[in-house]
C-alpha positions in Angstrom: 5.4 -5.3 40.0 7.6 -6.4 37.6 7.8 -3.2 35.9 9.8 -0.2 37.0 7.8 2.8 38.2 10.5 4.5 34.8 10.1 1.3 32.6 6.1 1.5 33.1 6.0 5.5 31.8 8.8 4.4 28.7 5.8 2.2 27.7 2.6 3.7 29.1 2.2 5.6 25.7 2.5 2.8 23.3 0.6 0.5 25.7 -2.1 1.6 27.4 -4.9 -0.3 28.2 -8.5 1.1 29.5 -6.5 -0.3 32.7 -6.9 -3.7 32.1 -4.1 -5.6 33.2 -1.9 -7.1 31.3 -0.5 -10.7 32.1 3.5 -10.6 31.6 5.0 -13.2 33.1 3.6 -15.0 36.3 3.1 -11.5 37.4 0.1 -8.7 36.2 0.7 -4.9 35.3 -1.8 -2.4 35.4 -1.0 -0.1 32.8 -3.0 3.3 32.3 -5.5 4.1 30.3 -7.8 7.8 30.2 -7.5 8.4 33.4 -10.4 11.0 34.2 -8.0 13.4 35.6 -9.3 16.0 33.1 -11.8 17.3 34.6 -13.5 19.8 31.4 -16.2 18.2 29.6 -17.6 19.1 26.5 -21.1 18.9 25.8 -22.4 18.6 22.0 -25.9 19.3 21.0 -27.9 18.9 17.4 -30.7 21.0 17.1 -34.2 20.3 17.0 -33.9 21.9 12.8 -31.2 20.1 11.9 -32.3 16.5 13.8 -35.3 15.9 15.5 -35.3 12.2 16.1 -33.4 9.9 17.8 -29.1 10.0 17.0 -27.7 6.5 17.7 -23.9 7.3 16.5 -20.6 8.4 17.4 -19.5 11.8 18.6 -16.3 13.8 19.1 -14.4 16.6 19.7 -11.8 17.8 18.1 -8.8 20.4 18.7 -6.6 22.1 16.2 -3.7 24.7 16.4 -4.9 26.4 12.6 -7.9 26.2 11.4 -6.5 26.8 7.5 -8.7 24.0 7.6 -11.9 22.6 9.4 -10.3 20.5 12.2 -12.1 17.2 10.9 -10.0 17.2 8.1 -6.9 17.5 9.4 -7.6 14.1 11.9 -5.2 10.9 10.9 -3.1 8.6 11.7 -0.6 11.2 13.1 -3.4 14.4 13.1 -5.3 16.7 14.8 -6.9 15.1 18.7 -9.8 14.1 19.4 -12.1 12.4 21.2 -14.7 10.1 20.5 -18.5 8.8 22.3 -20.7 6.7 21.9 -24.1 7.6 22.1 -27.1 5.7 21.6 -31.1 6.8 20.9 -29.7 10.4 22.3 -33.2 12.4 22.5 -33.9 15.3 19.8 -31.5 18.2 21.6 -30.7 16.8 24.0 -26.5 17.2 24.9 -23.8 14.5 23.8 -21.0 14.7 26.2 -17.2 14.0 25.8 -15.4 13.6 29.1 -11.8 12.9 30.4 -13.3 9.1 31.1 -13.5 9.2 26.9 -9.9 7.9 24.7 -8.3 10.0 22.5 -6.3 10.3 19.4 -2.9 10.8 19.1 -3.8 12.3 22.7 -4.8 9.5 24.6 -6.0 11.2 28.0 -7.2 14.7 27.7 -5.3 15.6 31.0 -2.5 15.2 28.3 -3.8 18.3 26.1 -1.6 21.1 26.9 -3.5 23.6 28.7 -4.2 27.1 25.9 -6.3 28.1 22.8 -7.9 25.8 20.4 -9.2 25.6 17.6 -12.5 22.9 18.4 -15.1 21.0 16.4 -18.1 19.3 17.5 -18.5 16.6 14.5 -21.5 13.4 15.2 -21.4 10.5 12.8 -24.8 8.3 12.0 -25.4 5.5 12.4 -28.7 3.6 10.5 -30.0 0.1 11.5 -29.2 -2.9 9.3 -31.2 -5.5 10.4 -29.3 -8.3 8.8 -30.6 -12.0 7.1 -28.2 -13.6 9.9 -30.8 -12.5 12.5 -28.2 -9.8 13.6 -29.6 -6.2 14.6 -26.0 -3.9 13.8 -25.6 0.0 14.2 -23.8 1.0 11.3 -22.7 4.0 9.4 -24.7 3.8 6.1 -22.2 4.7 3.1 -23.3 7.6 1.1 -21.2 6.7 -2.0 -17.8 8.8 0.4 -16.2 5.7 0.7 -16.8 4.8 4.0 -15.4 7.9 5.7 -17.2 10.1 8.8 -15.6 12.9 8.0 -16.8 13.8 4.8 -19.8 11.5 4.7 -23.2 13.1 3.4 -25.7 13.5 6.4 -23.6 13.5 8.8 -23.6 16.9 11.4 -20.2 19.1 12.8 -20.1 22.5 13.9 -18.2 25.8 13.2 -15.1 25.4 14.6 -14.3 28.3 17.7 -11.2 29.5 19.4 -11.6 28.3 22.5 -9.4 28.2 26.0 -9.3 24.9 26.7 -7.7 23.7 29.7 -8.3 20.1 31.1 -8.0 20.4 34.9 -10.7 22.9 34.5 -14.4 22.2 36.1 -16.1 23.9 33.2 -18.5 22.7 30.4 -17.7 23.7 26.7 -21.1 24.3 24.7 -20.7 23.2 20.9 -23.4 23.3 18.6 -23.3 20.5 15.5 -26.0 21.8 13.0 -24.4 21.6 9.7 -25.3 18.8 7.6 -22.2 17.9 4.9 -24.5 17.9 1.9 -24.1 15.0 -0.6 -21.5 13.9 -3.2 -21.3 15.8 -6.5 -20.8 12.3 -8.6 -18.5 14.4 -12.0 -20.1 14.1 -15.0 -19.6 11.0 -17.9 -16.6 12.7 -20.6 -15.4 11.1 -23.9 -12.9 9.0 -22.0 -14.3 8.4 -18.0 -18.1 7.0 -17.3 -19.4 6.3 -14.0 -22.0 4.2 -13.0 -23.5 2.6 -9.6 -26.5 -0.3 -9.2 -28.6 -1.5 -6.0 -26.7 -5.5 -5.5 -29.9 -7.8 -4.7 -27.6 -10.1 -2.7 -25.7 -7.9 -0.7 -28.6 -5.1 0.0 -30.9 -8.7 0.9 -28.2 -9.7 3.3 -28.2 -6.3 5.2 -31.7 -5.2 4.8 -30.4 -1.7 3.6 -30.1 -1.0 -0.4 -26.5 -1.7 -0.7 -24.7 -0.3 -4.0 -22.3 -1.4 -6.3 -20.5 1.0 -8.8 -17.9 1.4 -11.2 -15.5 4.3 -13.3 -14.7 3.0 -17.0 -11.4 4.8 -18.5 -11.8 4.2 -22.4 -9.4 3.8 -24.9 -9.3 6.7 -27.9 -11.7 6.0 -30.4 -13.8 3.3 -28.6 -17.1 6.0 -29.2 -16.2 5.7 -33.4 -14.7 1.8 -33.3 -16.9 -1.3 -33.3 -14.7 -3.5 -31.7 -13.9 -5.1 -28.4 -11.1 -4.5 -26.2 -9.5 -5.9 -23.7 -9.9 -5.3 -19.9 -7.7 -3.7 -17.2 -9.6 -4.7 -13.4 -7.7 -2.1 -11.5 -8.4 -2.3 -7.7 -7.4 0.3 -4.3 -9.4 2.0 -2.2 -13.1 3.8 -2.9 -12.3 6.4 -4.8 -15.3 8.6 -8.0 -11.7 9.5 -9.7 -10.7 8.6 -13.0 -7.9 5.0 -13.2 -4.0 6.1 -12.6 -4.6 9.7 -12.0 -5.8 10.5 -15.7 -7.9 13.3 -14.6 -5.4 14.6 -11.8 -6.0 18.6 -11.4 -3.1 20.2 -11.9 -1.1 20.9 -8.2 -2.5 18.0 -7.3 -0.4 14.6 -5.1 -1.0 12.9 -8.3 -0.2 15.7 -10.9 2.5 14.9 -12.1 1.5 11.2 -12.7 -1.3 11.6 -13.8 -0.9 14.3 -17.0 2.5 11.6 -18.2 -0.5 8.3 -18.6 -2.3 11.1 -19.2 0.1 11.5 -22.5 0.9 8.0 -23.3 -2.8 6.6 -23.0 -4.1 9.1 -25.8 -1.3 8.6 -28.3 -1.0 6.9 -31.3 1.3 4.0 -29.9 -0.2 3.3 -27.0 -2.1 -0.1 -26.8 -6.2 0.2 -26.4 -7.5 -0.7 -23.6 -10.2 -0.4 -20.5 -9.5 0.3 -17.1 -12.0 -0.1 -14.4 -12.0 0.9 -11.0 -14.8 -0.6 -8.7 -16.4 1.1 -6.1 -17.9 -1.7 -3.6 -17.7 0.1 0.0 -19.3 -2.3 3.0 -20.4 -0.9 5.9 -17.2 -2.0 7.9 -14.9 0.1 5.1 -15.0 1.3 2.0 -13.6 -1.4 0.5 -15.3 -5.2 0.8 -11.2 -6.8 -0.4 -13.3 -8.9 -3.1 -13.9 -11.4 -0.7 -17.0 -13.4 0.7 -17.1 -12.6 4.7 -19.7 -13.9 6.3 -19.8 -10.4 8.6 -19.5 -7.7 5.2 -22.0 -10.0 3.2 -21.6 -12.1 0.0 -19.2 -9.4 -2.2 -17.0 -11.6 -4.0 -19.9 -13.5 -5.3 -21.7 -9.8 -6.2 -18.7 -8.8 -7.9 -17.9 -12.2 -9.9 -22.0 -12.1 -10.9 -23.4 -9.0 -10.6 -20.8 -5.9 -10.8 -18.5 -7.0 -13.7 -21.2 -8.7 -15.4 -22.8 -5.3 -15.5 -19.3 -4.1 -17.3 -19.2 -6.9 -19.6 -23.3 -6.1 -20.8 -22.5 -2.1 -20.6 -19.2 -2.0 -22.4 -17.4 -3.8 -25.3 -14.9 -5.6 -23.5 -13.6 -8.6 -25.0 -14.8 -12.2 -22.7 -11.8 -14.3 -22.7 -9.6 -15.0 -19.9 -6.3 -13.7 -21.2 -8.3 -10.1 -22.4 -8.8 -9.9 -18.0 -5.9 -7.9 -16.4 -5.6 -7.4 -12.0 -4.1 -4.6 -10.9 -3.4 -2.9 -7.5 -1.5 -1.9 -4.9 -2.3 -2.1 -0.5 -5.6 -3.2 -0.3 -5.6 -3.2 -3.7 -2.8 -5.5 -4.1 -4.5 -8.3 -2.0 -7.4 -8.0 -4.3 -5.6 -8.4 -6.9 -3.8 -11.4 -6.0 -7.2 -12.4 -4.0 -9.2 -12.7 -7.2 -6.0 -14.2 -9.8 -5.6 -17.0 -7.0 -10.1 -17.7 -6.5 -11.2 -17.8 -10.1 -7.6 -18.8 -11.6 -10.0 -19.3 -14.9 -11.6 -16.4 -15.2 -8.6 -14.1 -15.3 -5.1 -14.2 -17.2 -3.2 -12.3 -14.8 -2.2 -9.8 -12.3 0.2 -7.3 -11.3 0.0 -6.7 -7.6 1.7 -4.2 -5.6 2.7 -4.3 -1.7 0.1 -6.2 -1.1 -1.9 -6.3 2.5 -0.2 -9.6 4.8 -1.0 -12.7 1.8 -0.6 -14.5 4.7 -1.0 -13.9 8.0 3.1 -14.6 9.5 3.8 -10.8 9.3 0.6 -8.4 9.8 1.6 -5.0 9.8 4.7 -6.2 12.1 2.9 -9.3 14.1 3.0 -12.8 13.7 -0.6 -14.1 14.4 0.4 -17.1 14.5 3.4 -16.9 16.6 2.3 -13.4 19.1 0.2 -13.8 21.5 0.0 -9.9 22.2 -0.2 -7.5 19.0 1.6 -4.4 21.5 4.4 -6.2 22.0 7.9 -8.5 21.8 8.6 -10.9 24.3 12.5 -11.2 23.8 12.7 -12.7 27.3 10.8 -13.2 30.4 12.1 -10.0 31.5 11.7 -7.7 28.2 9.0 -6.3 25.9 9.5 -3.9 23.4 6.2 -2.1 21.4 5.7 -3.9 18.1 6.0 -1.2 15.3 3.1 -1.2 12.7 4.7 1.2 10.4 7.9 2.6 9.7 9.7 5.3 7.0 12.1 4.0 4.6 15.4 5.1 7.4 13.2 2.8 9.7 12.3 5.6 12.0 9.4 4.5 14.3 6.3 6.2 12.7 3.2 4.1 14.2 3.2 1.4 17.4 0.8 -1.4 16.6 -0.8 -0.2 20.3 -1.1 3.2 18.7 -2.8 2.0 15.2 -5.2 -0.6 17.1 -5.9 2.6 19.5 -6.6 5.6 16.6 -9.4 3.3 14.5 -10.6 2.5 18.2 -11.7 6.2 19.0 -12.9 5.8 15.6 -15.0 3.5 16.2 -15.6 0.9 19.0 -17.3 -2.9 17.1 -15.2 -2.4 14.5 -16.9 0.6 13.4 -13.9 2.8 12.7 -14.6 3.3 9.0 -11.3 3.6 7.5 -9.3 1.4 9.8 -6.9 -1.2 8.5 -6.7 -3.7 11.9 -10.9 -3.4 11.9 -11.9 -4.2 7.9 -9.1 -7.7 8.5 -11.0 -8.7 11.0 -14.5 -7.9 9.8 -13.3 -9.3 6.7 -11.5 -12.1 7.5 -13.4 -13.3 11.3 -16.3 -15.2 12.3 -19.3 -13.3 14.1 -19.3 -12.6 17.1 -22.6 -13.0 19.8 -23.5 -9.4 19.2 -23.2 -9.9 15.3 -20.3 -7.9 15.3 -16.7 -9.8 14.0 -14.9 -11.4 16.4 -11.8 -9.8 17.7 -9.0 -11.7 16.5 -6.7 -8.4 18.5 -8.5 -7.2 21.2 -8.2 -3.0 20.7 -8.0 -2.3 24.1 -5.3 -5.0 25.5 -3.7 -6.2 22.4 -4.3 -9.9 23.3 -4.3 -12.2 19.9 -7.5 -14.4 20.2 -5.8 -17.6 18.7 -9.2 -19.5 18.0 -10.0 -16.5 16.0 -6.5 -16.8 13.7 -7.3 -20.2 13.0 -10.8 -19.0 11.3 -8.3 -16.5 9.0 -5.5 -19.3 8.0 -8.8 -21.5 7.0 -10.1 -19.4 5.2 -8.6 -16.3 4.1 -4.3 -16.7 4.0 -3.6 -17.3 0.3 -0.1 -19.1 1.2 -2.0 -21.2 3.2 -5.2 -21.6 0.4 -2.4 -22.3 -1.6 -0.8 -25.1 0.0 -3.9 -26.7 0.5 -4.7 -26.2 -3.3 -1.7 -26.4 -5.9 -2.5 -29.7 -7.3 -6.4 -28.2 -8.5 -4.7 -24.2 -9.3 -1.6 -24.7 -9.3 -1.3 -24.9 -13.1 -4.4 -22.8 -14.0 -1.6 -19.5 -12.0 1.7 -20.5 -14.0 3.1 -17.6 -16.0 -0.2 -15.4 -13.8 1.0 -13.3 -10.6 3.3 -10.8 -10.4 4.6 -9.3 -7.4 6.0 -5.9 -6.4 7.0 -4.7 -3.3 9.6 -1.8 -1.9 12.2 -4.1 0.7 10.9 -1.1 2.8 7.5 -1.3 2.8 6.1 1.5 5.2 4.0 -1.3 6.9 6.3 -4.6 6.5 4.0 -5.9 3.8 6.9 -7.0 2.0 7.6 -9.8 4.7 4.7 -11.9 4.2 5.9 -11.3 0.5 8.7 -13.2 1.1 7.2 -16.0 3.4 5.2 -16.1 -0.2 7.8 -16.5 -2.5 9.7 -18.8 -0.1 7.1 -21.2 -1.0 6.9 -21.1 -4.6 10.5 -21.4 -5.2 9.3 -25.1 -3.6 6.5 -25.7 -5.4 6.2 -29.3 -7.9 3.4 -30.2 -10.4 3.6 -28.3 -12.0 7.1 -25.6 -10.1 6.4 -22.2 -10.9 8.1 -19.6 -8.7 6.0 -16.5 -9.9 7.5 -12.9 -10.8 8.6 -11.0 -7.3 10.8 -7.5 -7.4 11.6 -5.8 -4.7 12.3 -2.4 -4.9 15.7 -1.2 -2.8 14.6 1.8 0.0 11.2 1.8 -1.3 7.9 2.7 0.5 4.6 1.7 0.8 3.0 1.5 -1.9 5.7 0.7 -4.5 5.0 -0.6 -7.9 7.9 -1.3 -9.7 10.2 0.2 -12.1 9.4 2.4 -14.7 5.7 4.6 -15.1 2.4 3.3 -15.1 2.0 3.1 -18.5 4.6 0.9 -18.6 2.8 -2.0 -16.6 -0.1 -1.5 -18.8 2.0 -2.2 -22.1 3.5 -5.5 -20.1 0.0 -6.3 -19.4 -0.5 -5.9 -23.1 2.4 -7.8 -24.2 1.4 -10.4 -21.8 -1.9 -10.5 -23.9 -0.5 -11.7 -26.6 1.4 -14.1 -25.7 -1.7 -15.7 -24.4 -3.9 -15.8 -26.7 -5.6 -18.2 -28.3 -3.7 -18.9 -32.5 -5.8 -16.9 -34.7 -7.0 -14.1 -32.7 -6.8 -10.9 -34.7 -5.3 -7.8 -32.1 -7.0 -4.4 -33.8 -7.2 -2.7 -30.4 -3.6 -2.8 -30.2 -3.4 0.3 -32.0 -7.1 0.7 -33.6 
């Protein structure tokens, strides 16, 4: 063995891999996974009175040390431990079994759960059959307008948490009943400022073989209902949410309360420029958001947004239907989208304000160089030394999560990329080719971390924004001048500043035209820094940008109407 037993133990929590061998130098090292040492088993039953048809989906057992909130609301990257197991056409009333052979997160091996009293909750994530237009049949979670989040999706089933003594080494069976069905999402009613709508997408429904919906939440300017003029629009991108944009209606005491209150006061004030702010709702069967591009796995979401959703917005609301009056913005996932939409549709949008965008080039994808690294779970610094790849960090540089921990967390949430909330899964489903089984072909083996560079070549060819600009600058570059604004903290929690620096370095070399873009780095700022000042300040910048770009002779009653 190349590694000593001590070194193996040191890496084990970070580099587990279902006992699959990893080739290191000329020697294979077996890295332990769920060991089967745990003798306890959990049997989860859904009564036939709750569901009287075969069940395909994923069943979870969640353990928590307290019951202040339901255990399923405590799961997360470093939240309450839980374990998952797939079931396929399980007979009505038959128990599903979660055992020591099932992977967990953040505790990977059930045997490592300390004996003690826990609040234990069963949970069932229900999958539906999708007969896609490409001939593949997939079983996925059908979003119920919750944003592809199994912990709160209507129709999913859970049980009441019970305080139970759990000893993983005890050969016992703990029987749990899941009998509570999550009710439908309640959409907030429209009011003077905020409106919402959704509709069935013809193109996406055809692709997936089931109804797929698009929607929008619209923030109206003061005086909209009493005026007759048209307004500019800020398309603000981000994860699925039915909340009003920018925390406009944030509840007192909520996470966005202070920010929302300040923005609300600016928005309704006399001197604030009038515009609409629109957020998109476009959850996919893989994730809460489509990344606003066409994908062989997720479907033609780029076309649907450009040809169905935006035209619907421009039909329902009085917006100025000209590029100079369409401004993009967004952070993280929304940062990538707002930049990609501007780059891929340079004639349609008039400028983007992209905050902490997801990897704009794949030289650094949350710590992994997809082009050079052979394994996402560790870095090789010599033939004899492996260091775990850090996925996320605190502002002081402390490790929050390793890459292996992140991939395994998503794998526990769902196999075949069906985690719903998994960032690695959505990148692979959006940017990757189709696998033989109809699910996406993995760029990274979630069990071992091995990178498939043939898949990464597909990523590079189709979705690497920097590579796209390099190939198409002579035609795209002239249309992007003075339109790209990127803000990111230099201690971004997910290292997203690194890919941004690669983009900036290349843009400094551009010719015909020479355009360097606008880049700002927040000193010691984490994810997702959006520049100095406030949200209202960014919108004022957009409005002033529009004033500079609008055609000569254009009147501007929207500025202070």
